[in-house]
N, C-alpha and C positions, 0 to 999 in steps of 0.2 A: 733467753735467746741471745746469742752473741751477734756482733755486728756482721761477721762474715757469713752467718747462717742464712741471712737474707740476700747477700749479694753474691754468694757462691753459685756457680752453675752446677749442672748435673755431675760434672767431673770433680767438684770440690774446689775449682779455682775460679777466680773472677774473670769470666770470659769478656767482660767489658773493658778491662784495663789494658791488656796487652795482647798482641797476637802471639802465637807460639814462637815466631822467629824473634820477637822482641823480649821474650821472657828472660829475666836475669838468670844466669847460671847458678844453680844451687846444687850442693852435694846430693848425689842420688841417694834416695831412701832416708833422708833426714828430714825431720820436722821439729827441730829443736835448736835454736840459735842464741848465742850470747849477744849482748848489746854491741860488742865490738864487731861481731860478724854482720850484724844488721847494718851497722855503720858502713862496713865495707860494701855490702850489697846495694845499699840505697844512696850512699853519698850524704845522708843526713848526719848531723852530729848527734852524739850521745845526749848532749843537752836538749837538743830538739826533740829527740825520741821521748825523754823524760817529760818534757813540757807537753807534748801531745798527750801523754798519758794523764798528766795532772789536770789539763783543761777538758778532758773527756773526749778528745778526738780519737784516741786509741781505746780499744776495748780493754777490759782487765787483762793484764799481762801475767802469765804464770810465773811462778818463782821456783827456783831450785830449793833444796833443802837448806842451802846456806843463804837464801834470800836474794840470790842473783836473778835478774829478769831472764826469762826464757821465752823467746819469740817463736811462733809457729809459721808454717808456710801461709796459713790464713792471715796472720798478722802482716807478713810481707806482702801478700795480695792487697790487703787493705791499705798499706802504706803506698803501694803503686797507685791505687785509686786516689788517695789523698794527694799524691804528687801531681796527678792529672788535674784534680780540682784546683790545686794551687796554680798550675799553669794557666788555668782559665781566668785567673784573677779573682776567684770567688773569695770573699772575706772569710777570715778564720772563723768568725762568729757563725756565718752560714755553714761552714763545713762542720762545726760542732753541732749545730742544729740538725744537719743531715745525719750525723752519727747518732744523735739522740733519737731521731725518728726511726732509723734502722733498728736500733735496739728496742724501740717501743713496739715494733711488730708490723705485720702486714696491713693493719688498718691505716697506716700512714703512707701507703703507696701514692695516693692522690697528692698529698703535700709534697712528697719527694719528687713526684713527676713535675709539679709546678716549679719547685726550686730548680730542678735541672733544666726545665724548659727556659726559665728566665736566664739562667747562666748561659745556655746555648744562645739565646738572643743577644746577650752581651758580647759573647765571643764572636758571633757573626758580625756584629757592628764593628768590633775592633779589627776583624779581618778586613772589612771593607775600608776602614780608615787606613789600614796598613797598605792595602792595595793602591789606594789613592796616593799615599805617600811614596810608594815604590814607583808609581808612574811619574811623579814629579822628579824623583831622583833619576830615573831612566832619561827623562827629557834633559835634565841638567848635565848628566854624564855624556849624553849624545851631543849636546851643545859644546861642552868643553872638548870633547874628542874631536869634533869637526873643526873647532877653532884652533886646536892644537895642530892638526894636520894642515890647515890653511897657513898658519904662521910658518910651519916647517917648510912648506913648499915655496912661500915667499922668500925665505932665507936661502933656498937652494938655487 
């Protein structure tokens, strides 16, 4: 079982990663990409893609008859999910553990659920911290804006 078999929706794409409006543009009818094309689609470096494969974060990547990596749309969908997990601040070790659980099969649903729930709690806590920080910045900006206007009117 591949990683994407358990994360793909009925349409064969990972419906949790991006909404249709956000999906990256891919050539119509293609499902076979070189590493340089994947670099262009994802913004990741070739070194990062190879590293993801080496540490087990990416599933087995097919190879051409000459040994060049050939990525599929499912691989691109998986990279989209990995990118979202990176944005959450999830440690790489946890992302690799998640990938291993996905490859292990459906009996890991509970563990995956717990890992994602814990990540969501962390994200919500960080959002709350950022909202508090934004409120402080807004107060400071308001203070300096008012002070600047008061100074300007005193000089006039």
